[in-house]
NUKE-747960 format. One record per atom (N, C-alpha, C): residue number from 1; residue in one letter; atom name; x, z, y. Coordinates in steps of 0.02 Angstrom, whole numbers, padded with zeros to 5 digits, always signed. Example, Ala and Ser with C-alpha at 12.3 -4.5 7.8 and 13.67 -1.06 7.14 Angstrom:
! residues 2
+-----+----+----+--------+--------+--------+
|   i | aa | at |      X |      Z |      Y |
+-----+----+----+--------+--------+--------+
|   1 |  A |  N | +00660 | +00390 | -00284 |
|   1 |  A | CA | +00615 | +00390 | -00225 |
|   1 |  A |  C | +00660 | +00390 | -00165 |
|   2 |  S |  N | +00642 | +00354 | -00112 |
|   2 |  S | CA | +00684 | +00357 | -00053 |
|   2 |  S |  C | +00645 | +00394 | +00002 |
+-----+----+----+--------+--------+--------+
This chain:
! residues 106
+-----+----+----+--------+--------+--------+
|   i | aa | at |      X |      Z |      Y |
+-----+----+----+--------+--------+--------+
|   1 |  M |  N | +05705 | +02974 | +05287 |
|   1 |  M | CA | +05654 | +02936 | +05323 |
|   1 |  M |  C | +05657 | +02955 | +05397 |
|   2 |  S |  N | +05651 | +02907 | +05440 |
|   2 |  S | CA | +05653 | +02920 | +05512 |
|   2 |  S |  C | +05586 | +02948 | +05537 |
|   3 |  I |  N | +05586 | +02975 | +05596 |
|   3 |  I | CA | +05525 | +03002 | +05626 |
|   3 |  I |  C | +05472 | +02947 | +05632 |
|   4 |  I |  N | +05492 | +02888 | +05651 |
|   4 |  I | CA | +05443 | +02832 | +05658 |
|   4 |  I |  C | +05414 | +02815 | +05589 |
|   5 |  E |  N | +05456 | +02812 | +05538 |
|   5 |  E | CA | +05432 | +02797 | +05470 |
|   5 |  E |  C | +05384 | +02852 | +05445 |
|   6 |  I |  N | +05401 | +02914 | +05457 |
|   6 |  I | CA | +05358 | +02969 | +05437 |
|   6 |  I |  C | +05291 | +02966 | +05474 |
|   7 |  T |  N | +05294 | +02950 | +05538 |
|   7 |  T | CA | +05233 | +02944 | +05577 |
|   7 |  T |  C | +05188 | +02889 | +05549 |
|   8 |  R |  N | +05217 | +02832 | +05534 |
|   8 |  R | CA | +05178 | +02777 | +05504 |
|   8 |  R |  C | +05149 | +02798 | +05436 |
|   9 |  K |  N | +05188 | +02834 | +05397 |
|   9 |  K | CA | +05164 | +02859 | +05332 |
|   9 |  K |  C | +05106 | +02907 | +05343 |
|  10 |  Y |  N | +05111 | +02951 | +05392 |
|  10 |  Y | CA | +05056 | +02997 | +05409 |
|  10 |  Y |  C | +04992 | +02958 | +05423 |
|  11 |  F |  N | +04996 | +02906 | +05465 |
|  11 |  F | CA | +04937 | +02867 | +05481 |
|  11 |  F |  C | +04909 | +02832 | +05419 |
|  12 |  D |  N | +04952 | +02805 | +05377 |
|  12 |  D | CA | +04929 | +02772 | +05315 |
|  12 |  D |  C | +04894 | +02822 | +05269 |
|  13 |  L |  N | +04925 | +02880 | +05259 |
|  13 |  L | CA | +04895 | +02930 | +05215 |
|  13 |  L |  C | +04829 | +02956 | +05244 |
|  14 |  F |  N | +04826 | +02965 | +05310 |
|  14 |  F | CA | +04764 | +02987 | +05342 |
|  14 |  F |  C | +04709 | +02935 | +05331 |
|  15 |  S |  N | +04726 | +02872 | +05341 |
|  15 |  S | CA | +04678 | +02818 | +05332 |
|  15 |  S |  C | +04652 | +02813 | +05261 |
|  16 |  N |  N | +04693 | +02835 | +05213 |
|  16 |  N | CA | +04674 | +02835 | +05143 |
|  16 |  N |  C | +04645 | +02902 | +05120 |
|  17 |  K |  N | +04636 | +02947 | +05167 |
|  17 |  K | CA | +04609 | +03014 | +05152 |
|  17 |  K |  C | +04649 | +03049 | +05097 |
|  18 |  D |  N | +04714 | +03043 | +05100 |
|  18 |  D | CA | +04759 | +03070 | +05048 |
|  18 |  D |  C | +04786 | +03138 | +05069 |
|  19 |  L |  N | +04745 | +03190 | +05059 |
|  19 |  L | CA | +04764 | +03257 | +05079 |
|  19 |  L |  C | +04826 | +03283 | +05044 |
|  20 |  K |  N | +04832 | +03269 | +04980 |
|  20 |  K | CA | +04888 | +03294 | +04941 |
|  20 |  K |  C | +04954 | +03272 | +04971 |
|  21 |  N |  N | +04960 | +03208 | +04985 |
|  21 |  N | CA | +05023 | +03182 | +05011 |
|  21 |  N |  C | +05031 | +03196 | +05085 |
|  22 |  L |  N | +04976 | +03202 | +05123 |
|  22 |  L | CA | +04981 | +03223 | +05193 |
|  22 |  L |  C | +05015 | +03291 | +05197 |
|  23 |  G |  N | +04993 | +03337 | +05154 |
|  23 |  G | CA | +05021 | +03404 | +05154 |
|  23 |  G |  C | +05096 | +03406 | +05143 |
|  24 |  K |  N | +05122 | +03357 | +05108 |
|  24 |  K | CA | +05194 | +03354 | +05095 |
|  24 |  K |  C | +05234 | +03338 | +05159 |
|  25 |  L |  N | +05201 | +03310 | +05210 |
|  25 |  L | CA | +05234 | +03294 | +05272 |
|  25 |  L |  C | +05236 | +03352 | +05321 |
|  26 |  F |  N | +05197 | +03405 | +05306 |
|  26 |  F | CA | +05186 | +03459 | +05354 |
|  26 |  F |  C | +05233 | +03518 | +05343 |
|  27 |  S |  N | +05254 | +03548 | +05398 |
|  27 |  S | CA | +05287 | +03613 | +05397 |
|  27 |  S |  C | +05235 | +03666 | +05379 |
|  28 |  K |  N | +05256 | +03722 | +05353 |
|  28 |  K | CA | +05208 | +03775 | +05337 |
|  28 |  K |  C | +05178 | +03804 | +05400 |
|  29 |  N |  N | +05210 | +03794 | +05458 |
|  29 |  N | CA | +05185 | +03821 | +05522 |
|  29 |  N |  C | +05154 | +03768 | +05567 |
|  30 |  I |  N | +05130 | +03714 | +05538 |
|  30 |  I | CA | +05101 | +03658 | +05576 |
|  30 |  I |  C | +05041 | +03681 | +05617 |
|  31 |  S |  N | +05031 | +03648 | +05674 |
|  31 |  S | CA | +04971 | +03658 | +05716 |
|  31 |  S |  C | +04936 | +03591 | +05726 |
|  32 |  L |  N | +04870 | +03592 | +05728 |
|  32 |  L | CA | +04829 | +03533 | +05741 |
|  32 |  L |  C | +04784 | +03550 | +05801 |
|  33 |  I |  N | +04790 | +03510 | +05853 |
|  33 |  I | CA | +04753 | +03523 | +05915 |
|  33 |  I |  C | +04722 | +03458 | +05939 |
|  34 |  D |  N | +04655 | +03458 | +05947 |
|  34 |  D | CA | +04622 | +03402 | +05979 |
|  34 |  D |  C | +04562 | +03428 | +06017 |
|  35 |  W |  N | +04515 | +03384 | +06034 |
|  35 |  W | CA | +04459 | +03404 | +06075 |
|  35 |  W |  C | +04410 | +03451 | +06040 |
|  36 |  D |  N | +04412 | +03454 | +05973 |
|  36 |  D | CA | +04368 | +03498 | +05934 |
|  36 |  D |  C | +04404 | +03551 | +05893 |
|  37 |  I |  N | +04468 | +03541 | +05881 |
|  37 |  I | CA | +04504 | +03581 | +05832 |
|  37 |  I |  C | +04566 | +03612 | +05864 |
|  38 |  N |  N | +04579 | +03675 | +05846 |
|  38 |  N | CA | +04641 | +03707 | +05865 |
|  38 |  N |  C | +04658 | +03756 | +05810 |
|  39 |  V |  N | +04696 | +03733 | +05760 |
|  39 |  V | CA | +04713 | +03774 | +05702 |
|  39 |  V |  C | +04788 | +03773 | +05689 |
|  40 |  S |  N | +04812 | +03825 | +05657 |
|  40 |  S | CA | +04883 | +03831 | +05640 |
|  40 |  S |  C | +04890 | +03852 | +05567 |
|  41 |  G |  N | +04946 | +03834 | +05538 |
|  41 |  G | CA | +04961 | +03849 | +05469 |
|  41 |  G |  C | +04940 | +03791 | +05424 |
|  42 |  K |  N | +04982 | +03776 | +05376 |
|  42 |  K | CA | +04972 | +03718 | +05332 |
|  42 |  K |  C | +04904 | +03719 | +05298 |
|  43 |  K |  N | +04884 | +03775 | +05270 |
|  43 |  K | CA | +04820 | +03780 | +05235 |
|  43 |  K |  C | +04762 | +03765 | +05283 |
|  44 |  N |  N | +04764 | +03793 | +05343 |
|  44 |  N | CA | +04710 | +03783 | +05392 |
|  44 |  N |  C | +04707 | +03712 | +05418 |
|  45 |  V |  N | +04765 | +03682 | +05427 |
|  45 |  V | CA | +04767 | +03612 | +05451 |
|  45 |  V |  C | +04740 | +03565 | +05397 |
|  46 |  I |  N | +04760 | +03576 | +05334 |
|  46 |  I | CA | +04735 | +03535 | +05279 |
|  46 |  I |  C | +04659 | +03543 | +05273 |
|  47 |  E |  N | +04635 | +03604 | +05281 |
|  47 |  E | CA | +04563 | +03616 | +05278 |
|  47 |  E |  C | +04526 | +03580 | +05336 |
|  48 |  A |  N | +04554 | +03582 | +05396 |
|  48 |  A | CA | +04524 | +03548 | +05453 |
|  48 |  A |  C | +04522 | +03473 | +05442 |
|  49 |  I |  N | +04576 | +03445 | +05416 |
|  49 |  I | CA | +04578 | +03373 | +05402 |
|  49 |  I |  C | +04528 | +03356 | +05346 |
|  50 |  S |  N | +04524 | +03398 | +05296 |
|  50 |  S | CA | +04475 | +03388 | +05243 |
|  50 |  S |  C | +04404 | +03386 | +05271 |
|  51 |  N |  N | +04390 | +03429 | +05318 |
|  51 |  N | CA | +04324 | +03429 | +05351 |
|  51 |  N |  C | +04311 | +03364 | +05389 |
|  52 |  I |  N | +04363 | +03338 | +05421 |
|  52 |  I | CA | +04357 | +03273 | +05455 |
|  52 |  I |  C | +04340 | +03220 | +05403 |
|  53 |  F |  N | +04377 | +03218 | +05348 |
|  53 |  F | CA | +04366 | +03168 | +05297 |
|  53 |  F |  C | +04296 | +03173 | +05268 |
|  54 |  S |  N | +04271 | +03234 | +05259 |
|  54 |  S | CA | +04204 | +03244 | +05231 |
|  54 |  S |  C | +04149 | +03221 | +05278 |
|  55 |  S |  N | +04164 | +03220 | +05343 |
|  55 |  S | CA | +04113 | +03204 | +05392 |
|  55 |  S |  C | +04105 | +03129 | +05406 |
|  56 |  V |  N | +04149 | +03089 | +05376 |
|  56 |  V | CA | +04146 | +03016 | +05387 |
|  56 |  V |  C | +04150 | +02979 | +05321 |
|  57 |  D |  N | +04121 | +02919 | +05320 |
|  57 |  D | CA | +04128 | +02876 | +05262 |
|  57 |  D |  C | +04197 | +02845 | +05260 |
|  58 |  S |  N | +04220 | +02822 | +05319 |
|  58 |  S | CA | +04287 | +02793 | +05323 |
|  58 |  S |  C | +04318 | +02810 | +05390 |
|  59 |  I |  N | +04383 | +02814 | +05390 |
|  59 |  I | CA | +04421 | +02826 | +05452 |
|  59 |  I |  C | +04487 | +02789 | +05445 |
|  60 |  I |  N | +04499 | +02744 | +05489 |
|  60 |  I | CA | +04560 | +02702 | +05487 |
|  60 |  I |  C | +04597 | +02711 | +05553 |
|  61 |  I |  N | +04662 | +02724 | +05546 |
|  61 |  I | CA | +04704 | +02729 | +05606 |
|  61 |  I |  C | +04744 | +02665 | +05611 |
|  62 |  E |  N | +04736 | +02631 | +05667 |
|  62 |  E | CA | +04774 | +02571 | +05682 |
|  62 |  E |  C | +04827 | +02587 | +05734 |
|  63 |  E |  N | +04889 | +02580 | +05716 |
|  63 |  E | CA | +04944 | +02594 | +05761 |
|  63 |  E |  C | +04951 | +02538 | +05812 |
|  64 |  K |  N | +04954 | +02557 | +05875 |
|  64 |  K | CA | +04967 | +02508 | +05928 |
|  64 |  K |  C | +05040 | +02511 | +05949 |
|  65 |  N |  N | +05064 | +02571 | +05966 |
|  65 |  N | CA | +05134 | +02582 | +05985 |
|  65 |  N |  C | +05155 | +02652 | +05965 |
|  66 |  I |  N | +05218 | +02659 | +05945 |
|  66 |  I | CA | +05247 | +02725 | +05933 |
|  66 |  I |  C | +05312 | +02728 | +05973 |
|  67 |  Y |  N | +05318 | +02780 | +06013 |
|  67 |  Y | CA | +05378 | +02792 | +06053 |
|  67 |  Y |  C | +05409 | +02857 | +06029 |
|  68 |  K |  N | +05475 | +02857 | +06019 |
|  68 |  K | CA | +05509 | +02916 | +05995 |
|  68 |  K |  C | +05553 | +02944 | +06051 |
|  69 |  N |  N | +05550 | +03011 | +06060 |
|  69 |  N | CA | +05594 | +03045 | +06107 |
|  69 |  N |  C | +05615 | +03110 | +06073 |
|  70 |  D |  N | +05679 | +03114 | +06055 |
|  70 |  D | CA | +05705 | +03171 | +06017 |
|  70 |  D |  C | +05663 | +03181 | +05954 |
|  71 |  N |  N | +05631 | +03239 | +05946 |
|  71 |  N | CA | +05591 | +03254 | +05886 |
|  71 |  N |  C | +05517 | +03246 | +05899 |
|  72 |  I |  N | +05499 | +03201 | +05944 |
|  72 |  I | CA | +05429 | +03190 | +05961 |
|  72 |  I |  C | +05412 | +03116 | +05955 |
|  73 |  A |  N | +05355 | +03102 | +05923 |
|  73 |  A | CA | +05329 | +03034 | +05921 |
|  73 |  A |  C | +05266 | +03032 | +05964 |
|  74 |  L |  N | +05266 | +02988 | +06013 |
|  74 |  L | CA | +05207 | +02976 | +06055 |
|  74 |  L |  C | +05173 | +02913 | +06028 |
|  75 |  C |  N | +05111 | +02920 | +06008 |
|  75 |  C | CA | +05078 | +02867 | +05970 |
|  75 |  C |  C | +05015 | +02844 | +06003 |
|  76 |  E |  N | +05014 | +02780 | +06021 |
|  76 |  E | CA | +04954 | +02748 | +06047 |
|  76 |  E |  C | +04918 | +02718 | +05986 |
|  77 |  I |  N | +04858 | +02744 | +05972 |
|  77 |  I | CA | +04823 | +02722 | +05912 |
|  77 |  I |  C | +04750 | +02708 | +05927 |
|  78 |  K |  N | +04720 | +02671 | +05881 |
|  78 |  K | CA | +04648 | +02659 | +05881 |
|  78 |  K |  C | +04621 | +02687 | +05816 |
|  79 |  I |  N | +04571 | +02730 | +05822 |
|  79 |  I | CA | +04540 | +02760 | +05763 |
|  79 |  I |  C | +04472 | +02727 | +05754 |
|  80 |  V |  N | +04460 | +02698 | +05696 |
|  80 |  V | CA | +04397 | +02665 | +05680 |
|  80 |  V |  C | +04360 | +02709 | +05630 |
|  81 |  I |  N | +04303 | +02735 | +05651 |
|  81 |  I | CA | +04263 | +02780 | +05609 |
|  81 |  I |  C | +04202 | +02743 | +05584 |
|  82 |  N |  N | +04192 | +02745 | +05518 |
|  82 |  N | CA | +04135 | +02712 | +05485 |
|  82 |  N |  C | +04127 | +02639 | +05506 |
|  83 |  K |  N | +04184 | +02607 | +05518 |
|  83 |  K | CA | +04187 | +02535 | +05534 |
|  83 |  K |  C | +04154 | +02515 | +05599 |
|  84 |  T |  N | +04126 | +02563 | +05637 |
|  84 |  T | CA | +04090 | +02545 | +05698 |
|  84 |  T |  C | +04112 | +02583 | +05760 |
|  85 |  Q |  N | +04128 | +02647 | +05753 |
|  85 |  Q | CA | +04147 | +02687 | +05811 |
|  85 |  Q |  C | +04222 | +02682 | +05822 |
|  86 |  I |  N | +04241 | +02666 | +05883 |
|  86 |  I | CA | +04312 | +02657 | +05899 |
|  86 |  I |  C | +04333 | +02708 | +05952 |
|  87 |  L |  N | +04388 | +02742 | +05937 |
|  87 |  L | CA | +04418 | +02789 | +05984 |
|  87 |  L |  C | +04489 | +02766 | +05999 |
|  88 |  K |  N | +04506 | +02763 | +06062 |
|  88 |  K | CA | +04575 | +02751 | +06082 |
|  88 |  K |  C | +04606 | +02818 | +06098 |
|  89 |  V |  N | +04661 | +02833 | +06064 |
|  89 |  V | CA | +04690 | +02901 | +06066 |
|  89 |  V |  C | +04765 | +02897 | +06075 |
|  90 |  I |  N | +04792 | +02948 | +06108 |
|  90 |  I | CA | +04864 | +02959 | +06109 |
|  90 |  I |  C | +04877 | +03022 | +06068 |
|  91 |  D |  N | +04914 | +03015 | +06013 |
|  91 |  D | CA | +04935 | +03072 | +05973 |
|  91 |  D |  C | +05007 | +03089 | +05991 |
|  92 |  I |  N | +05020 | +03153 | +05995 |
|  92 |  I | CA | +05088 | +03177 | +06003 |
|  92 |  I |  C | +05105 | +03215 | +05939 |
|  93 |  I |  N | +05155 | +03190 | +05904 |
|  93 |  I | CA | +05174 | +03220 | +05840 |
|  93 |  I |  C | +05245 | +03248 | +05847 |
|  94 |  K |  N | +05250 | +03313 | +05836 |
|  94 |  K | CA | +05315 | +03347 | +05843 |
|  94 |  K |  C | +05343 | +03363 | +05774 |
|  95 |  F |  N | +05409 | +03358 | +05769 |
|  95 |  F | CA | +05444 | +03369 | +05706 |
|  95 |  F |  C | +05496 | +03425 | +05713 |
|  96 |  N |  N | +05509 | +03459 | +05657 |
|  96 |  N | CA | +05564 | +03507 | +05658 |
|  96 |  N |  C | +05629 | +03471 | +05637 |
|  97 |  N |  N | +05683 | +03508 | +05629 |
|  97 |  N | CA | +05747 | +03476 | +05613 |
|  97 |  N |  C | +05751 | +03452 | +05541 |
|  98 |  K |  N | +05699 | +03467 | +05500 |
|  98 |  K | CA | +05695 | +03441 | +05431 |
|  98 |  K |  C | +05650 | +03380 | +05428 |
|  99 |  N |  N | +05629 | +03354 | +05486 |
|  99 |  N | CA | +05582 | +03298 | +05491 |
|  99 |  N |  C | +05514 | +03314 | +05460 |
| 100 |  E |  N | +05495 | +03378 | +05461 |
| 100 |  E | CA | +05427 | +03397 | +05442 |
| 100 |  E |  C | +05385 | +03400 | +05505 |
| 101 |  I |  N | +05321 | +03381 | +05499 |
| 101 |  I | CA | +05277 | +03382 | +05557 |
| 101 |  I |  C | +05259 | +03455 | +05572 |
| 102 |  I |  N | +05271 | +03476 | +05635 |
| 102 |  I | CA | +05256 | +03544 | +05655 |
| 102 |  I |  C | +05196 | +03548 | +05703 |
| 103 |  E |  N | +05178 | +03492 | +05734 |
| 103 |  E | CA | +05120 | +03492 | +05778 |
| 103 |  E |  C | +05093 | +03421 | +05786 |
| 104 |  I |  N | +05026 | +03418 | +05783 |
| 104 |  I | CA | +04991 | +03355 | +05798 |
| 104 |  I |  C | +04941 | +03372 | +05852 |
| 105 |  S |  N | +04946 | +03338 | +05908 |
| 105 |  S | CA | +04896 | +03349 | +05961 |
| 105 |  S |  C | +04872 | +03282 | +05987 |
| 106 |  A |  N | +04808 | +03282 | +06005 |
| 106 |  A | CA | +04776 | +03220 | +06029 |
| 106 |  A |  C | +04742 | +03233 | +06095 |
+-----+----+----+--------+--------+--------+
């Protein structure tokens, strides 16, 4: 699977709150960094995402554009929370040479 395909799969799984399959995309040393979160390690990242899922009724990621440069996907997305709150975000998703996600930052 290409980096773009994996990135799209990540957004689909996130939108479906599918923690089990999200974890399969992550390196054991993954980091998650945004305006509220800064965690490292697969277990901690999955826990942080689980907390996000628990705090909302629904969360949908709508892909606007994905740009690839080497092992990095730059993603222009719209996040719709509880069908009413809209966030426009740029995610930077970094991959290792096994195409596992090693960092997600927003």
